[in-house]
Backbone as JSON Lines, residues from 0, in Angstrom:
{"i":0,"aa":"X","n":[-38.55,-106.52,-172.55],"ca":[-40.0,-106.16,-172.56],"c":[-40.36,-105.65,-171.0]}
{"i":1,"aa":"X","n":[-41.39,-104.61,-171.37],"ca":[-41.89,-104.17,-169.87],"c":[-43.08,-104.71,-169.33]}
{"i":2,"aa":"X","n":[-43.46,-105.73,-169.75],"ca":[-44.79,-106.29,-169.16],"c":[-44.46,-108.03,-169.44]}
{"i":3,"aa":"X","n":[-44.04,-108.81,-168.22],"ca":[-44.09,-110.02,-168.34],"c":[-45.08,-110.73,-168.55]}
{"i":4,"aa":"X","n":[-45.43,-111.86,-169.19],"ca":[-46.83,-112.59,-169.7],"c":[-46.16,-114.21,-169.24]}
{"i":5,"aa":"X","n":[-47.14,-114.57,-168.46],"ca":[-46.75,-116.21,-168.2],"c":[-48.25,-116.8,-168.23]}
{"i":6,"aa":"X","n":[-48.35,-118.03,-168.22],"ca":[-49.2,-118.65,-168.22],"c":[-49.18,-119.82,-166.84]}
{"i":7,"aa":"X","n":[-50.25,-119.75,-166.38],"ca":[-50.17,-120.37,-165.24],"c":[-51.74,-121.2,-165.43]}
{"i":8,"aa":"X","n":[-51.53,-122.58,-165.67],"ca":[-52.82,-123.31,-166.33],"c":[-52.95,-122.57,-167.64]}
{"i":9,"aa":"X","n":[-54.78,-122.46,-167.86],"ca":[-55.18,-122.0,-168.82],"c":[-55.22,-119.86,-168.46]}
{"i":10,"aa":"X","n":[-54.82,-119.99,-167.39],"ca":[-55.06,-118.25,-167.24],"c":[-53.54,-117.46,-167.44]}
{"i":11,"aa":"X","n":[-53.41,-116.55,-167.97],"ca":[-52.48,-115.54,-168.7],"c":[-52.54,-114.66,-167.57]}
{"i":12,"aa":"X","n":[-51.25,-114.47,-166.89],"ca":[-51.12,-113.83,-165.94],"c":[-49.92,-112.73,-166.52]}
{"i":13,"aa":"X","n":[-50.33,-111.33,-166.79],"ca":[-49.79,-110.1,-167.66],"c":[-49.15,-109.21,-166.07]}
{"i":14,"aa":"X","n":[-48.0,-108.99,-166.22],"ca":[-47.0,-108.23,-164.98],"c":[-46.59,-107.11,-165.48]}
{"i":15,"aa":"X","n":[-47.17,-106.09,-165.53],"ca":[-46.17,-104.9,-166.01],"c":[-44.81,-104.64,-164.62]}
{"i":16,"aa":"X","n":[-44.04,-104.37,-165.32],"ca":[-42.93,-103.9,-164.59],"c":[-42.91,-102.48,-164.22]}
{"i":17,"aa":"X","n":[-43.51,-101.55,-164.52],"ca":[-43.18,-100.15,-164.27],"c":[-44.61,-99.61,-164.57]}
{"i":18,"aa":"X","n":[-44.51,-97.99,-164.02],"ca":[-45.92,-97.54,-164.2],"c":[-46.56,-97.87,-165.64]}
{"i":19,"aa":"X","n":[-47.76,-97.62,-165.65],"ca":[-48.26,-97.99,-167.04],"c":[-48.42,-96.4,-167.65]}
{"i":20,"aa":"X","n":[-47.69,-96.18,-168.46],"ca":[-47.61,-94.55,-168.87],"c":[-46.78,-94.64,-170.28]}
{"i":21,"aa":"X","n":[-47.13,-93.95,-171.16],"ca":[-46.07,-93.9,-172.15],"c":[-46.11,-95.32,-173.25]}
{"i":22,"aa":"X","n":[-44.42,-95.43,-173.3],"ca":[-44.3,-96.86,-174.36],"c":[-44.87,-98.24,-173.24]}
{"i":23,"aa":"X","n":[-44.69,-98.05,-172.32],"ca":[-44.86,-99.11,-171.11],"c":[-46.49,-99.49,-171.54]}
{"i":24,"aa":"X","n":[-47.41,-98.12,-171.4],"ca":[-48.68,-98.58,-171.78],"c":[-49.1,-98.87,-173.03]}
{"i":25,"aa":"X","n":[-48.18,-98.56,-173.91],"ca":[-48.59,-99.31,-175.49],"c":[-47.92,-100.56,-175.21]}
{"i":26,"aa":"X","n":[-47.37,-101.22,-175.0],"ca":[-46.68,-102.42,-174.73],"c":[-47.78,-103.64,-174.13]}
{"i":27,"aa":"X","n":[-48.15,-102.99,-172.82],"ca":[-49.22,-103.46,-172.03],"c":[-50.77,-103.48,-172.54]}
{"i":28,"aa":"X","n":[-51.08,-102.43,-173.9],"ca":[-52.25,-102.68,-174.76],"c":[-51.74,-103.92,-175.41]}
{"i":29,"aa":"X","n":[-51.03,-104.13,-175.97],"ca":[-50.57,-104.89,-177.1],"c":[-50.4,-106.13,-176.66]}
{"i":30,"aa":"X","n":[-50.17,-106.64,-175.11],"ca":[-49.83,-107.86,-174.43],"c":[-51.37,-107.96,-174.13]}
{"i":31,"aa":"X","n":[-52.15,-107.39,-173.54],"ca":[-53.31,-107.89,-173.16],"c":[-54.39,-108.26,-174.48]}
{"i":32,"aa":"X","n":[-54.38,-107.33,-175.45],"ca":[-54.85,-107.92,-176.89],"c":[-54.25,-109.49,-177.29]}
{"i":33,"aa":"X","n":[-53.45,-109.72,-177.13],"ca":[-52.74,-111.16,-177.36],"c":[-53.09,-111.78,-176.31]}
{"i":34,"aa":"X","n":[-53.78,-111.67,-175.29],"ca":[-54.37,-112.3,-174.2],"c":[-55.69,-112.69,-174.37]}
{"i":35,"aa":"X","n":[-56.32,-112.14,-174.9],"ca":[-57.56,-112.44,-175.46],"c":[-58.09,-113.16,-176.68]}
{"i":36,"aa":"X","n":[-56.85,-113.73,-177.37],"ca":[-56.8,-114.1,-178.55],"c":[-57.47,-115.8,-178.34]}
{"i":37,"aa":"X","n":[-57.21,-116.08,-177.37],"ca":[-57.82,-117.5,-177.13],"c":[-59.3,-117.35,-177.28]}
{"i":38,"aa":"X","n":[-59.68,-118.62,-177.6],"ca":[-61.42,-119.22,-177.42],"c":[-61.81,-118.71,-176.14]}
{"i":39,"aa":"X","n":[-61.18,-118.8,-175.0],"ca":[-61.63,-118.88,-173.62],"c":[-60.64,-118.06,-172.98]}
{"i":40,"aa":"X","n":[-60.48,-116.75,-173.04],"ca":[-59.21,-116.34,-172.18],"c":[-59.82,-116.36,-170.6]}
{"i":41,"aa":"X","n":[-58.77,-116.32,-169.85],"ca":[-58.49,-115.97,-168.79],"c":[-57.46,-115.06,-168.19]}
{"i":42,"aa":"X","n":[-57.73,-113.9,-167.73],"ca":[-56.59,-112.8,-167.65],"c":[-56.33,-111.98,-166.16]}
{"i":43,"aa":"X","n":[-55.44,-112.33,-165.61],"ca":[-54.8,-111.7,-164.51],"c":[-53.95,-110.72,-164.47]}
{"i":44,"aa":"X","n":[-53.92,-109.65,-164.22],"ca":[-53.18,-108.58,-164.33],"c":[-52.77,-108.36,-162.97]}
{"i":45,"aa":"X","n":[-51.4,-108.35,-162.68],"ca":[-50.49,-108.31,-161.42],"c":[-49.99,-106.87,-161.28]}
{"i":46,"aa":"X","n":[-50.63,-106.18,-160.59],"ca":[-49.98,-104.86,-160.63],"c":[-49.15,-104.35,-159.35]}
{"i":47,"aa":"X","n":[-48.6,-105.33,-158.68],"ca":[-47.49,-104.83,-158.0],"c":[-46.51,-103.81,-158.09]}
{"i":48,"aa":"X","n":[-45.95,-103.6,-159.4],"ca":[-44.97,-102.58,-159.73],"c":[-45.43,-101.46,-160.2]}
{"i":49,"aa":"X","n":[-46.5,-101.5,-160.54],"ca":[-47.23,-100.34,-161.28],"c":[-47.77,-99.24,-159.74]}
{"i":50,"aa":"X","n":[-47.32,-98.23,-160.28],"ca":[-47.07,-97.05,-159.19],"c":[-48.21,-96.04,-159.44]}
{"i":51,"aa":"X","n":[-48.37,-96.18,-161.05],"ca":[-49.43,-95.18,-161.81],"c":[-49.74,-95.77,-162.85]}
{"i":52,"aa":"X","n":[-50.77,-95.27,-163.15],"ca":[-50.95,-95.63,-164.74],"c":[-51.99,-94.25,-165.13]}
{"i":53,"aa":"X","n":[-51.96,-93.91,-166.58],"ca":[-52.39,-93.1,-167.1],"c":[-53.95,-93.54,-167.9]}
{"i":54,"aa":"X","n":[-54.39,-92.35,-168.33],"ca":[-55.63,-92.5,-168.89],"c":[-55.5,-93.67,-170.08]}
{"i":55,"aa":"X","n":[-54.73,-93.92,-171.12],"ca":[-54.67,-95.04,-172.04],"c":[-54.55,-96.45,-171.42]}
{"i":56,"aa":"X","n":[-53.67,-96.01,-170.26],"ca":[-53.84,-97.65,-169.87],"c":[-55.24,-97.95,-169.15]}
{"i":57,"aa":"X","n":[-56.11,-97.09,-168.56],"ca":[-57.22,-97.17,-167.57],"c":[-58.08,-97.49,-168.91]}
{"i":58,"aa":"X","n":[-57.98,-96.86,-170.0],"ca":[-59.03,-97.13,-171.25],"c":[-58.54,-98.6,-171.69]}
{"i":59,"aa":"X","n":[-56.99,-98.9,-171.65],"ca":[-57.28,-100.63,-171.69],"c":[-57.73,-101.44,-171.16]}
{"i":60,"aa":"X","n":[-57.63,-101.33,-169.6],"ca":[-58.0,-102.19,-168.61],"c":[-59.47,-102.14,-168.78]}
{"i":61,"aa":"X","n":[-60.33,-100.83,-169.27],"ca":[-61.68,-101.02,-169.23],"c":[-62.23,-101.89,-170.63]}
{"i":62,"aa":"X","n":[-61.36,-101.94,-171.63],"ca":[-61.58,-102.38,-172.98],"c":[-61.32,-103.91,-172.99]}
{"i":63,"aa":"X","n":[-60.41,-104.39,-172.29],"ca":[-60.19,-106.15,-171.68],"c":[-61.2,-106.25,-170.89]}
{"i":64,"aa":"X","n":[-61.63,-105.53,-169.77],"ca":[-62.78,-105.96,-168.97],"c":[-64.1,-106.16,-170.0]}
{"i":65,"aa":"X","n":[-64.53,-105.2,-170.61],"ca":[-65.59,-105.15,-171.25],"c":[-65.59,-106.43,-172.11]}
{"i":66,"aa":"X","n":[-64.44,-106.68,-172.97],"ca":[-64.26,-108.05,-173.92],"c":[-64.5,-109.16,-173.02]}
{"i":67,"aa":"X","n":[-63.88,-109.22,-171.98],"ca":[-64.24,-110.45,-170.94],"c":[-65.37,-110.62,-170.55]}
{"i":68,"aa":"X","n":[-66.11,-109.49,-170.22],"ca":[-67.44,-109.42,-169.79],"c":[-68.45,-110.04,-170.67]}
{"i":69,"aa":"X","n":[-68.34,-109.88,-171.97],"ca":[-69.55,-110.6,-173.43],"c":[-69.17,-111.7,-173.42]}
{"i":70,"aa":"X","n":[-67.73,-112.44,-172.6],"ca":[-67.35,-113.48,-172.61],"c":[-67.82,-114.15,-171.01]}
{"i":71,"aa":"X","n":[-68.47,-113.51,-170.46],"ca":[-69.11,-114.15,-169.39],"c":[-67.99,-114.14,-168.44]}
{"i":72,"aa":"X","n":[-66.78,-113.39,-168.42],"ca":[-65.41,-113.73,-167.62],"c":[-65.31,-112.26,-167.1]}
{"i":73,"aa":"X","n":[-64.61,-112.2,-165.79],"ca":[-64.22,-110.65,-165.23],"c":[-62.91,-110.48,-165.09]}
{"i":74,"aa":"X","n":[-62.0,-109.49,-165.6],"ca":[-60.72,-109.26,-165.56],"c":[-60.4,-109.2,-163.86]}
{"i":75,"aa":"X","n":[-59.19,-109.75,-163.9],"ca":[-59.02,-109.74,-162.46],"c":[-57.92,-109.13,-162.06]}
{"i":76,"aa":"X","n":[-57.8,-108.06,-161.0],"ca":[-56.54,-107.37,-160.69],"c":[-56.22,-107.95,-159.54]}
{"i":77,"aa":"X","n":[-54.51,-108.01,-159.58],"ca":[-53.73,-108.65,-158.57],"c":[-52.88,-107.77,-157.69]}
{"i":78,"aa":"X","n":[-52.59,-107.48,-156.74],"ca":[-51.6,-106.75,-155.91],"c":[-51.72,-104.89,-156.51]}
{"i":79,"aa":"X","n":[-53.04,-104.81,-156.29],"ca":[-53.2,-103.2,-156.96],"c":[-52.19,-102.59,-156.0]}
{"i":80,"aa":"X","n":[-51.67,-101.66,-156.12],"ca":[-51.02,-100.25,-155.26],"c":[-52.04,-99.36,-154.75]}
{"i":81,"aa":"X","n":[-51.76,-98.98,-153.66],"ca":[-52.77,-97.94,-153.49],"c":[-53.24,-97.14,-154.03]}
{"i":82,"aa":"X","n":[-52.21,-96.13,-154.55],"ca":[-52.27,-95.18,-155.97],"c":[-53.11,-95.73,-157.15]}
{"i":83,"aa":"X","n":[-52.49,-96.83,-157.77],"ca":[-53.65,-97.52,-158.43],"c":[-55.4,-97.58,-158.04]}
{"i":84,"aa":"X","n":[-55.09,-98.38,-157.17],"ca":[-56.85,-98.41,-156.76],"c":[-57.47,-97.17,-156.09]}
{"i":85,"aa":"X","n":[-56.93,-96.28,-155.9],"ca":[-57.46,-94.6,-155.68],"c":[-57.71,-94.45,-157.04]}
{"i":86,"aa":"X","n":[-56.86,-94.56,-157.93],"ca":[-57.4,-94.02,-159.0],"c":[-58.5,-94.56,-159.83]}
{"i":87,"aa":"X","n":[-58.31,-95.52,-159.93],"ca":[-59.67,-96.59,-160.02],"c":[-61.27,-96.29,-159.62]}
{"i":88,"aa":"X","n":[-61.04,-95.58,-158.21],"ca":[-61.83,-95.96,-157.37],"c":[-62.62,-94.38,-157.73]}
{"i":89,"aa":"X","n":[-61.8,-93.3,-157.93],"ca":[-61.93,-91.87,-158.01],"c":[-62.71,-91.82,-159.42]}
{"i":90,"aa":"X","n":[-62.07,-92.58,-160.58],"ca":[-62.55,-92.16,-161.9],"c":[-63.91,-93.56,-162.19]}
{"i":91,"aa":"X","n":[-64.5,-94.08,-161.0],"ca":[-65.64,-95.03,-160.95],"c":[-65.43,-96.04,-161.73]}
{"i":92,"aa":"X","n":[-64.05,-96.45,-162.02],"ca":[-63.95,-97.78,-162.59],"c":[-63.48,-99.13,-161.73]}
{"i":93,"aa":"X","n":[-63.22,-98.82,-160.48],"ca":[-63.51,-100.09,-159.94],"c":[-64.04,-101.1,-159.69]}
{"i":94,"aa":"X","n":[-65.13,-101.07,-159.83],"ca":[-66.57,-101.94,-160.31],"c":[-66.3,-102.74,-161.33]}
{"i":95,"aa":"X","n":[-65.58,-102.57,-162.33],"ca":[-65.8,-103.07,-163.4],"c":[-64.65,-104.5,-163.65]}
{"i":96,"aa":"X","n":[-63.81,-104.29,-162.1],"ca":[-62.61,-105.15,-162.02],"c":[-63.09,-106.38,-160.91]}
{"i":97,"aa":"X","n":[-62.46,-107.29,-160.78],"ca":[-62.14,-108.05,-159.63],"c":[-60.95,-107.99,-159.04]}
{"i":98,"aa":"X","n":[-60.59,-107.41,-157.45],"ca":[-59.34,-107.66,-156.91],"c":[-59.34,-108.72,-155.87]}
{"i":99,"aa":"X","n":[-57.51,-108.89,-156.17],"ca":[-56.97,-109.91,-155.33],"c":[-55.77,-109.38,-154.77]}
{"i":100,"aa":"X","n":[-55.56,-110.06,-153.49],"ca":[-54.7,-109.7,-152.81],"c":[-53.1,-110.23,-153.54]}
{"i":101,"aa":"X","n":[-53.38,-111.21,-154.08],"ca":[-52.14,-111.62,-154.84],"c":[-52.61,-112.51,-155.86]}
{"i":102,"aa":"X","n":[-51.61,-112.19,-157.15],"ca":[-51.74,-112.93,-158.35],"c":[-52.2,-114.75,-158.09]}
{"i":103,"aa":"X","n":[-51.61,-115.23,-157.01],"ca":[-51.96,-116.86,-156.46],"c":[-53.63,-116.78,-156.28]}
{"i":104,"aa":"X","n":[-54.08,-115.89,-155.62],"ca":[-55.44,-115.92,-155.1],"c":[-56.35,-115.65,-156.38]}
{"i":105,"aa":"X","n":[-56.05,-114.68,-157.51],"ca":[-56.86,-114.42,-158.46],"c":[-56.93,-115.41,-159.27]}
{"i":106,"aa":"X","n":[-55.47,-116.12,-159.62],"ca":[-55.64,-117.49,-160.62],"c":[-56.28,-118.49,-160.22]}
{"i":107,"aa":"X","n":[-56.43,-118.84,-158.75],"ca":[-56.98,-120.05,-157.88],"c":[-58.76,-119.51,-158.35]}
{"i":108,"aa":"X","n":[-58.92,-118.29,-158.27],"ca":[-60.2,-117.88,-158.32],"c":[-60.9,-118.86,-159.82]}
{"i":109,"aa":"X","n":[-60.41,-118.82,-160.55],"ca":[-60.54,-119.25,-162.06],"c":[-61.18,-120.79,-161.59]}
{"i":110,"aa":"X","n":[-60.5,-121.37,-160.68],"ca":[-60.65,-122.82,-160.76],"c":[-62.2,-123.15,-160.33]}
């Protein structure tokens, strides 16, 4: 699997292991949808290994952020690489997410 998923308490932590493009992006989309299946989803995406993301991955992140927003929760991104952060800023999407220096910090923010 190109996306590691683990539970930290009640928080789903999704960690892609490569650039979010092509089949990795498709797998990432499926994993994110599974993380939203519960009644009170809390999701952190660890992006330390993501050097690049394509438009499909950005659309997936926005859709998940919108879905969580309807439930009063914000999608949290951790360890975002400079390239991905720049992509999100240049496309005007960065305001839809909460950014953290580490996965641990993002998970703690749910407490």
